[in-house]
N, C-alpha and C positions, 0 to 999 in steps of 0.2 A: 659629123656635121650634117651630111646628106640624110642620114637616118632621121634626125630631129626634124628636118624640113619636110620629109615625107609624112611623118606622124602628124605634124601640124596641118599640112595640106589635107590629109585624110580626115582629121578632126573637123576642119572647116567644111569639107565636102559633106561629111556626115551630118553636121549641124544644119547646113543649107538644105540637104535632102529632108531632114526631119521637119524643118520649118515649112518646106514646100508641101510635105505630106499633111501637116497640121492645117495649112491653109486650104488645101483641097478638101479635106474632111469638113472644115468649117463651111466652105462654099456649098458642099453637098448638103449639109444640114440646113443651110439657109434656103437652098433650092427646094428641098422637101417642104419646108415651112411655107414658102411662097406658093407652092403647088396646092397645099391644103387651104390656104387663104383664098386662092382663086376659085377653088371648088366651092367653098362656103359662100363666097360672093355670088357665084352663079346660082346656087340654091336659094340664097336670100332674094336675089333679083326675081327669080321665078315665083317665089312665095309672095313678094310684094305685088307683082303683076296679077297674080290670082286674086289677092285681096282687093286690089283696085277694081278689077272686073266685077267681083262680087258686090262691092259697094256701089259701083256705077249702075249695074243692072238692077240691083235691089231698089235703089233710090229712084231711078227713072222708070223702072218697070211698074212701080206701085203708084207713081204720081200721075200716070196716064189713065188710070182707071176711073 
């Protein structure tokens, strides 16, 4: 009887460890995706600022002439 309880406990512990490992892997993949998104947002923000400056200076630079 004790052998069956040990097997059941080990099976539950293994399943819990497997779920924990899967959860950690999923969180790691999400973190990598978020990191890529943050980098792309930063690049997009810089690009938008450059375009705004180009439009602003080209519009107001030529109207003063």
